[in-house]
N, C-alpha and C positions, 0 to 999 in steps of 0.2 A: 458594123455590116461583116457578113461572113461569106467566104469563098469554099465552095463544097466541089470535090472531085471524086467520083466513082470509079470503081475498079472491081475486076472479078468475073465479070460476064463472059461468056463463051458458049459453046456448044455443048451440048450435053444430051444424051439419050433419054427417053422418058424412063421415070423411075430414079433417075440419078440425083445428084446434088451439087450445089453450087454454094460458095459463101461470097455475098457481095461485100464490099468495103467503101465507106464515104469518109475520106479525110478532110477536115474542116481546118481553114485557116484561123489565126487569131487567138487572143488569151481567154476568151469568154464563151467558149463553147458549152460548158456547162449550164449557161443561161438560157439555152434553147432546148425545147423540145425538138425532135427530129422525126421526119416522116420519111417513109417510102411509097413511090407512086411508081406505075407503070403505063405504059402507052403502046399498043400494037398499031401497025399500018393502019391508017386510015381511021382510028378509034379515037376517042376520048381519052384523057388521061384519067385514071382511075387509082382509088386509095388501094394501098396493100397493108400497111402496118404502121403505126407510130409508137415513140416511147417518150416518157416524160424526161425533164432535165436531170433527176436523179437516177432514172431508171426503174423507178418502184413502179410505174405504172404502163401498161401497154395496150394497144387495140390492134385487131387483125380484122381484115376483111373475111367475112365469109367463105370465101372461095379458098383462102390459104390458111385458115384455122387448122391447128394440128399437124401442118406441114412445115411451115415459116415461122423463123423464131426471130424476132429482133433484139439486140442488145447493143450496149454502148459502152465505151471505155474513155471516159473524161481525160483521164491522165494522157492518153494518146489523140484526143481530138478526134476520135473515130466512132462511127457508127456501122453496125455490121447487119446483114440480113442473111441469116442462114435458110437456105432453101432445100428442102428433102421431098423425095418422091415426086419429082417434078413432071409436068404434064405439058403435051403440046399447046394447050390453052394458057401455060405461063410465057409463052414466047412474046417479048416486048421488050421496048428499051425501059430500063428500071432507072429511075431518078431519085436521089435522096434531096431532102429540104429540111429547112430551119424554119420554126415558129417559135413565137414567144409561149404558145400553150399548145398542149398537145389536142390536135384537131385531125378530123377525117376529111377536110375539104381542102381542094388545091388552093383556092383563093385565100386560105388563112396563113399560107407559108409564104414569107417575102424572099427567101433566099433558095436558090435551085442549083444543083449541079447540072452538067452537061449530058449525063446518063451514060449507062452501060449496057451494051445489047446481050441479052439472054436469048438464044434460040434452042428448044427443046425438039428434038426429033422423034417420031413414033417408030 
């Protein structure tokens, strides 16, 4: 099993940038594909990005392509989400999650962090 803790959220102006981090417990972090999801108030959780175990493959939602970059440092048991050119529509709680394989559906992820709030003002 894996425990995940997100950090790096905050308040930013439209057009600004943030870097989210997700720290994982345990000694087998590299065995998991990792994903980022987000959920706005009263909305369904939606896929943002995912990265394979080695970092060789990545997936992005159309809404964030060209603006967000996912990466991982297996030596530090950490996955990152670099967010640039942020828009008010990006406002949400951002969650990291661990899966056996790289996927875009939340039901494919068995382990979740508690989330970190990102608020983008116009």
